[in-house]
N, C-alpha and C positions, 0 to 999 in steps of 0.2 A: 504494500500500500504506500502511496506517495502522498505527501502533503506539499502545498504551495505556500511559500512565505515571500514577502516582499524584501527587497534588497536592504532597506533600512533595518527591518527586523532581523535579518540575517547578520548584519554587522553588529547589532546590539547583542544578540544572543548566540553568537557563533559557537562558543564552547558547548552550549546546550544542544545545538543542532548537530555538532560533531558527535556528541554522545549518542544522540538518537540514531544517527547514521551508522555508528559503529555497532549499534544493537540490531541493525538490519533494515532500518527504515530508509526509504529513498525520499529525499527532500528536493523539491524544485524551487529554485530562486528566481523570482520574477522582478523585472524592472518596468514600472509603469504598466503592470498587468500582463506583460509579455514575458514568457519563460526565457531565461538567458543562461542558466547553469543548472547542473544537477549535482547534488551532494549525496553520495552513496558509499556503502562500505567497500573497502578493498577486498578483493578475493584473497584467499589464503595463498601464500607463495608455494609454488611447486617445489618438491624435493629435487635437488640437483641430480642430473642423470649420472649413472655409474657406468663407465666404459666396461664392456665385457659382461654385463649383467645377463645376457642371453647366451653366453658361451656354452656350446655343446647342445643347444636347443634348436639351432637353425642349420640346415644342410643345403649346400649349393651343389647342384649336380656337376659332375666332371665335364660334361659337354655344354656347360652354360655359355661359354665363349665361342662355341663352334658356329660356323656360318649357318644362316637360316636356309631352309629348303626353298627352292625357286618359287613355289606357289605362295608361300607366306611372305617372302621378300617382295614379290610382285604386289601383294596387297598393301604393304607398307609404302612402296615407292609410287603406287598409283599406275602401274603399267596396265595396259588393256590386254591382258593375257586371259584366255579362257581357262578358268580354274575349276569350273564345275561347281563352284560354291553358290549357295542360295542367295548370298548378298551381292554377288557380282554377276550381272547378266552379260553374256557375250555380245 
C-alpha cells in the first residue's frame, strides 16, 4: 500500500517517512499535487557469488566445439537450402 505526502510534509517528517518505508510501506512524494518521487524500502542485498559453486554438477559434452551439421548451420546462416524441416519451406 502506498500513501501520498506533499513535499513540505516530506521535508518536515523525513525521518518518520524513512521508518515507514523501511517497514515496507511505499510513500509517494508529490509537489503541487503531482507525484515526483517514490520512497520505498531497499531490497535485501544478494549474497556474493562463489566461483566454483556448481563444480562437478555441470557437464559439457566432448563434441561441444565441433562444427555444426550442414542443415543446422544453414538454419543459423539463413541459407535457402531445402532441409525438410517444418519451419522452412523450400
